[in-house]
C-alpha positions as CSV (number, residue, x, y, z in Angstrom):
1,M,89.7,99.9,123.0
2,G,86.2,101.3,123.3
3,D,84.4,104.7,123.2
4,F,86.9,107.6,123.3
5,N,84.1,110.1,122.7
6,V,86.3,112.0,120.2
7,I,87.2,111.7,116.5
8,A,90.7,111.9,115.1
9,K,90.1,113.7,111.8
10,V,87.3,115.6,110.1
11,E,86.5,112.6,107.8
12,E,85.3,110.7,110.8
13,K,82.1,112.8,111.1
14,L,79.1,113.1,108.9
15,G,76.3,115.6,109.3
16,G,75.9,118.5,111.8
17,T,78.0,121.6,111.9
18,P,81.5,121.5,110.3
19,Y,84.1,119.9,112.6
20,R,86.9,121.9,114.1
21,L,90.1,119.8,114.3
22,E,91.4,121.7,117.4
23,K,88.8,119.7,119.3
24,S,90.9,116.6,118.7
25,F,94.3,118.1,119.6
26,D,94.2,116.7,123.2
27,F,93.4,113.2,121.9
28,L,96.1,113.3,119.2
29,N,98.7,114.6,121.7
30,F,97.7,111.7,124.0
31,M,98.4,109.2,121.2
32,E,101.7,110.8,120.4
33,D,102.9,111.0,124.1
34,T,102.0,107.4,124.8
35,G,103.3,106.0,121.6
36,V,100.0,104.4,120.5
37,Q,98.4,104.3,117.0
38,D,95.1,103.4,115.6
39,A,94.6,99.8,114.7
40,G,92.4,100.6,111.7
41,F,89.1,98.9,110.9
42,V,87.0,96.9,108.4
43,G,83.5,97.9,107.7
44,N,81.5,101.2,108.0
45,I,83.6,104.1,109.1
46,Y,81.1,105.4,111.6
47,T,80.5,103.7,114.9
48,W,78.0,106.1,116.5
49,C,74.8,107.8,115.5
50,N,72.5,110.2,117.3
51,N,69.5,108.4,115.8
52,R,67.8,111.6,114.9
53,G,65.8,112.1,111.7
54,A,67.1,114.0,108.7
55,P,68.5,116.6,108.5
56,D,69.7,116.4,112.1
57,T,71.4,113.0,111.8
58,I,75.0,112.9,112.9
59,W,77.4,110.0,112.4
60,K,80.9,109.8,114.1
61,R,83.7,107.3,114.6
62,L,84.0,107.4,118.4
63,D,85.0,103.8,119.0
64,R,88.4,102.4,118.1
65,M,91.3,100.3,119.3
66,L,94.8,101.8,120.0
67,Y,98.0,99.8,120.4
68,N,101.7,100.4,120.6
69,S,104.6,98.7,118.7
70,E,105.1,96.1,121.5
71,W,101.5,94.9,120.9
72,F,102.1,94.7,117.1
73,V,105.2,92.5,117.7
74,L,103.1,90.1,119.8
75,F,99.9,90.2,117.6
76,N,100.8,91.4,114.1
77,R,97.5,90.1,112.7
78,T,95.2,92.4,114.7
79,T,91.9,93.3,112.9
80,V,89.0,95.5,114.1
81,T,85.6,95.0,112.4
82,H,82.8,97.5,112.8
83,L,79.6,95.5,113.2
84,A,76.1,96.9,112.5
85,I,74.5,99.3,115.0
86,S,71.6,97.5,116.6
87,G,69.9,98.2,119.9
88,S,72.3,101.0,120.8
89,D,73.7,104.2,119.4
90,H,77.2,102.6,119.2
91,A,78.4,99.9,116.9
92,P,80.0,96.9,118.6
93,L,83.7,96.2,117.7
94,L,84.8,92.7,116.8
95,I,88.5,92.5,117.6
96,Q,90.6,89.6,116.5
97,F,94.3,89.3,117.2
98,T,96.8,86.6,116.4
99,N,100.5,86.4,115.4
100,T,101.7,84.8,112.2
101,E,105.1,83.1,112.2
102,K,104.9,82.5,108.5
103,V,108.2,83.5,106.8
104,F,107.8,85.5,103.6
105,T,110.3,86.0,100.8
106,K,112.5,89.0,101.5
107,Y,113.7,90.8,98.4
108,F,116.9,92.8,98.2
109,K,116.7,96.5,99.1
110,F,119.6,98.8,98.8
111,L,120.3,100.6,102.1
112,N,121.6,104.1,101.6
113,A,123.5,103.9,104.8
114,W,126.0,101.5,103.1
115,T,127.4,104.5,101.1
116,D,128.7,106.0,104.4
117,H,131.0,103.1,105.0
118,P,134.6,104.0,104.1
119,Q,135.1,100.7,102.2
120,F,131.9,101.0,100.1
121,L,133.4,102.3,96.9
122,E,136.2,99.7,97.1
123,V,133.7,96.9,97.6
124,M,131.6,98.2,94.7
125,G,134.8,98.4,92.5
126,K,135.5,94.7,93.1
127,I,131.9,93.7,92.5
128,W,131.5,95.7,89.3
129,S,134.8,94.8,87.7
130,F,133.8,91.2,86.7
131,E,133.5,90.5,83.0
132,C,130.1,89.8,81.4
133,Q,129.2,89.3,77.7
134,G,126.1,90.5,75.9
135,N,124.4,93.7,74.9
136,P,124.8,96.7,77.2
137,M,121.3,96.3,78.9
138,W,122.0,92.6,79.6
139,I,125.4,93.5,81.1
140,L,123.9,96.1,83.3
141,H,121.2,93.7,84.4
142,Q,123.7,91.0,85.3
143,K,126.0,93.4,87.2
144,L,123.1,94.8,89.2
145,K,121.9,91.3,90.0
146,R,125.4,90.4,91.2
147,T,125.7,93.6,93.1
148,G,122.6,93.0,95.1
149,S,123.7,89.5,96.1
150,L,127.2,90.4,97.1
151,L,126.2,93.6,98.9
152,S,123.9,91.6,101.1
153,T,126.7,89.2,102.0
154,W,129.1,92.1,102.6
155,S,126.5,93.9,104.9
156,K,126.1,90.8,107.1
157,D,129.8,90.4,107.4
158,T,130.5,94.1,108.0
159,Y,127.6,95.3,110.1
160,G,126.2,92.2,111.6
161,D,122.9,92.7,113.4
162,I,122.4,96.5,113.2
163,F,120.1,96.5,116.2
164,E,122.0,94.0,118.5
165,V,125.5,95.3,118.0
166,P,124.8,98.7,119.6
167,K,123.5,97.0,122.7
168,R,126.7,95.0,122.9
169,L,128.8,98.1,122.4
170,E,126.9,100.0,125.1
171,Q,127.7,97.2,127.6
172,E,131.4,97.2,126.6
173,I,131.5,101.0,127.0
174,N,130.1,100.7,130.5
175,N,132.6,98.0,131.4
176,L,135.5,100.2,130.0
177,E,134.3,103.2,132.0
178,L,134.3,101.1,135.2
179,A,137.8,99.8,134.3
180,L,139.0,103.4,133.6
181,Q,137.8,104.5,137.1
182,N,140.1,101.9,138.6
183,N,143.0,102.2,136.2
184,N,143.2,105.5,134.2
185,S,145.7,104.1,131.7
186,P,146.2,105.3,128.1
187,S,145.4,101.9,126.7
188,I,142.0,101.8,128.4
189,R,141.2,105.4,127.3
190,A,142.1,104.5,123.8
191,S,139.9,101.4,123.8
192,L,137.0,103.5,125.3
193,S,137.3,106.2,122.6
194,K,137.4,103.6,119.9
195,K,134.2,101.9,121.2
196,K,132.4,105.2,121.5
197,V,133.2,106.0,117.9
198,E,132.0,102.6,116.8
199,Y,128.9,103.0,118.9
200,V,128.0,106.4,117.4
201,F,128.6,105.0,113.9
202,Y,126.1,102.2,114.5
203,L,123.5,104.5,116.0
204,K,123.8,106.8,113.0
205,T,123.6,103.8,110.6
206,Q,120.6,102.4,112.5
207,A,118.8,105.8,112.4
208,N,119.5,106.2,108.7
209,I,118.2,102.7,107.9
210,L,115.0,103.3,110.0
211,R,114.5,106.7,108.3
212,Q,114.8,105.1,104.9
213,K,112.4,102.2,105.8
214,S,109.8,104.6,107.3
215,R,110.2,107.0,104.3
216,V,109.9,110.0,106.6
217,R,111.4,112.9,104.6
218,W,110.5,116.0,106.6
219,L,112.8,115.4,109.6
220,V,116.0,117.4,109.3
221,D,119.5,115.9,109.5
222,G,120.5,115.2,113.0
223,D,117.1,114.0,114.2
224,T,117.4,110.4,115.5
225,N,113.9,109.8,116.8
226,T,114.2,106.0,116.4
227,S,111.0,105.4,118.4
228,Y,109.1,107.6,115.9
229,F,110.6,105.6,113.0
230,H,109.6,102.3,114.6
231,K,106.1,103.6,115.0
232,T,105.9,104.8,111.4
233,I,107.2,101.5,110.1
234,T,104.8,99.5,112.2
235,D,101.9,101.7,110.9
236,K,103.1,101.2,107.4
237,R,103.2,97.4,107.8
238,R,99.7,97.4,109.3
239,R,98.3,99.4,106.4
240,I,99.8,97.3,103.7
241,G,98.9,94.0,105.3
242,I,95.8,92.3,104.0
243,N,94.1,90.3,106.7
244,K,90.8,89.8,104.9
245,I,89.4,90.6,101.5
246,M,86.1,90.4,99.7
247,D,86.0,87.9,96.8
248,E,84.0,88.1,93.6
249,D,81.0,86.7,95.4
250,H,81.1,89.6,97.9
251,E,82.1,87.2,100.7
252,W,84.9,88.0,103.2
253,V,87.8,85.6,103.1
254,E,90.6,85.4,105.7
255,G,94.0,83.7,105.9
256,N,97.1,84.3,103.7
257,E,96.4,81.5,101.3
258,K,92.7,82.4,100.7
259,V,93.5,86.1,100.4
260,A,96.2,85.3,97.9
261,E,93.9,83.0,96.0
262,A,91.2,85.7,95.8
263,G,93.7,88.3,94.6
264,V,95.2,86.1,91.9
265,K,91.8,85.2,90.7
266,Y,90.8,88.8,90.5
267,F,93.8,90.0,88.5
268,K,93.6,86.9,86.2
269,G,90.1,88.0,85.4
270,I,91.3,91.5,84.5
271,F,94.4,90.6,82.5
272,S,92.7,87.7,80.6
273,H,89.8,89.9,79.5
274,I,89.5,90.2,75.8
275,P,89.3,94.0,74.9
276,E,86.7,95.2,72.5
277,Y,87.8,96.7,69.2
278,N,88.0,100.5,69.4
279,D,87.5,102.6,66.3
280,F,89.7,105.7,66.5
281,Q,88.7,107.1,63.1
282,D,86.8,109.9,64.8
283,L,90.0,111.2,66.3
284,E,91.4,111.9,62.9
285,C,89.6,115.2,62.9
286,I,91.9,116.5,65.6
287,N,94.6,118.8,64.1
288,T,98.2,117.7,64.5
289,T,100.0,119.9,67.0
290,I,103.4,118.1,67.2
291,T,105.7,119.3,64.5
292,N,108.5,117.3,62.9
293,E,111.1,119.3,64.8
294,I,109.3,118.7,68.2
295,N,108.9,115.0,67.4
296,R,112.6,114.7,66.5
297,D,113.6,116.2,69.9
298,L,111.2,113.8,71.7
299,I,112.6,110.7,70.1
300,E,116.3,111.8,70.2
301,L,118.4,109.7,72.6
302,P,119.5,111.7,75.7
303,T,123.1,112.6,76.1
304,E,125.2,111.3,79.0
305,E,125.2,114.8,80.6
306,E,121.4,114.9,80.5
307,I,121.2,111.5,82.1
308,R,123.7,112.5,84.8
309,N,121.8,115.8,85.6
310,N,118.5,114.0,85.9
311,L,120.0,111.3,88.1
312,M,121.7,113.7,90.4
313,T,118.5,115.6,91.0
314,M,116.5,112.5,92.0
315,D,115.5,112.0,95.6
316,S,117.9,109.4,97.0
317,D,115.4,108.5,99.7
318,S,112.5,107.8,97.3
319,A,111.0,104.4,96.8
320,P,113.5,101.9,95.3
321,R,113.3,100.5,91.8
322,H,111.8,97.1,91.2
323,D,115.3,95.5,91.6
324,G,115.6,97.1,95.1
325,F,118.2,99.8,94.1
326,T,117.7,103.5,95.0
327,A,119.1,106.5,93.2
328,K,121.7,106.8,96.0
329,L,123.8,103.9,94.6
330,F,124.1,105.6,91.1
331,Q,124.7,109.0,92.6
332,T,127.5,107.7,94.8
333,C,129.2,105.6,92.2
334,W,128.7,107.8,89.1
335,E,132.1,109.6,89.3
336,W,133.9,106.4,90.2
């Protein structure tokens, strides 16, 4: 933490000549090589000013805090506040770091890696075959709800801890390799081959899960940069976390309960607002451009083939629906 004397992107400079991003390449490469990331900040973006009069005033963000994933595990509630510049050309940084052990509700999310398991379709067939009464949408809702619950149980029983099992398998492989050096028997070789296949399967599954969680789409198949995925997930969690928030009185509040209370109060105020009456008579002068034929095509129910074609062209790695399912589930099980 401190003055790095360089900015990371063009938005971190105001005034002066246009900034050339190549000046930051050494700094950005340093961050990539060491596996650190910016901790973010609260307050004014700029932490340095040359204190010259207009039009020669230049503002930059030269001061920041960098940390790695290990730091985030220890102190996942790290906040950096840019205080006012006073008595110096640099703003002081107020850094607060704690770790919250509070357990939040974890909602179901479909993992696309499940579809690679040889028993997946068989398991889905047993889950989906139960009888349910009601209209078609209600039946679909109930079956998806049941699918999420039973798939979670199946995953725990089948995969176990996806990050601990590879460590155990690696140790077992090492032990079998030592045993093979002392006794080159067919049984030991067979056991070693089986463990290696299982180990590779878990590594691939682990990489696919991390890729999905990180939502990194530009890496090609075969890339298993798990450290990069971890870093991306950590940065995502940091960005979506709300450590402090400004309430309606323009006061900063901190803590999970106070932040949640301020958020609920804000949205209640929005959704309980009584809208004013709008008179749309003036819009009647606009000529109608939708013909009856076009309108009939718009309101016509799509065919099963149209639904299938749209579904199959969806990005299977895109954000899941509100129920946690991705397009991968439907694409895999459509023909079944």
